C-alpha positions as a printed Julia matrix, in Angstrom:
89×3 Matrix{Float64}:
 -10.09   0.78  -27.17
 -11.96  -2.42  -26.46
 -13.78  -3.09  -23.2
 -11.41  -5.98  -22.47
  -8.4   -3.69  -22.77
  -9.97  -1.11  -20.46
 -10.76  -3.86  -17.96
  -7.15  -5.12  -18.14
  -5.76  -1.62  -17.54
  -8.09  -1.19  -14.57
  -7.14  -4.61  -13.19
  -3.44  -3.81  -13.4
  -4.02  -0.44  -11.71
  -5.87  -2.09   -8.81
  -3.2   -4.78   -8.44
  -0.42  -2.18   -8.47
  -2.22  -0.06   -5.86
  -2.76  -3.13   -3.69
   0.87  -4.15   -3.98
   2.03  -0.7    -2.91
  -0.45  -0.37   -0.03
   0.03  -3.86    1.39
   3.28  -3.41    3.41
   2.22  -0.3     5.38
  -1.22  -1.75    6.02
   0.2   -5.05    7.28
   2.61  -3.26    9.61
  -0.22  -1.1    10.95
  -2.33  -4.21   11.49
   0.43  -6.09   13.3
   1.35  -3.13   15.51
  -2.32  -2.54   16.31
  -2.78  -6.19   17.24
   0.28  -6.2    19.5
  -0.79  -3.0    21.24
  -4.36  -4.27   21.56
  -3.11  -7.43   23.28
  -0.9   -5.3    25.54
  -3.87  -3.07   26.45
  -6.05  -6.09   27.17
  -3.4   -7.59   29.45
  -2.6   -4.38   31.34
  -6.1   -2.83   31.13
  -4.6    0.49   30.01
  -7.01   2.05   27.52
  -5.24   5.13   26.24
  -5.93   6.2    22.63
  -2.49   7.69   22.06
  -0.94   4.37   23.04
  -2.31   2.82   19.84
  -2.12   5.85   17.57
   1.49   7.01   17.95
   3.28   3.63   17.52
   1.21   2.91   14.41
   2.14   6.26   12.87
   5.81   5.73   13.62
   5.83   2.16   12.29
   3.9    2.97    9.1
   6.07   6.04    8.51
   9.22   3.93    8.91
   7.94   1.3     6.48
   7.08   3.96    3.9
  10.48   5.61    4.41
  12.42   2.38    3.88
  10.25   0.96    1.09
   9.77   4.2    -0.83
  12.4    3.37   -3.5
  10.7    0.03   -4.15
   7.26   1.69   -4.26
   8.53   4.34   -6.65
  10.02   1.64   -8.9
   6.69  -0.21   -9.02
   4.72   2.96   -9.84
   7.27   4.05  -12.46
   7.21   0.63  -14.12
   3.41   0.61  -14.25
   3.27   4.15  -15.64
   5.96   3.58  -18.26
   4.28   0.35  -19.37
   0.98   2.18  -19.66
   2.48   5.07  -21.66
   4.43   2.75  -23.96
   1.25   0.86  -24.67
  -0.7    3.96  -25.73
   0.47   3.69  -29.34
  -0.42   0.01  -29.39
  -3.84   0.68  -27.82
  -4.76   3.39  -30.31
  -4.2    1.21  -33.4
């Protein structure tokens, strides 16, 4: 296996992980920003006010996008396994 091939496999792994992690992270960021603005306006500084809505929102995103995430991971893994014979030659 050449160093370029190992770097390409690593690059694809990082891109796939980023693609899968992006939707839940964006939803958590948006919900956190909205709640932070709400807390700044109302001056209510309760930790559970930020924590619980984020957990619910991120859980809902993972629940609804899980089939898509599984498809992405399966495609990456099958491509990697199918390429093993090509890589070993």
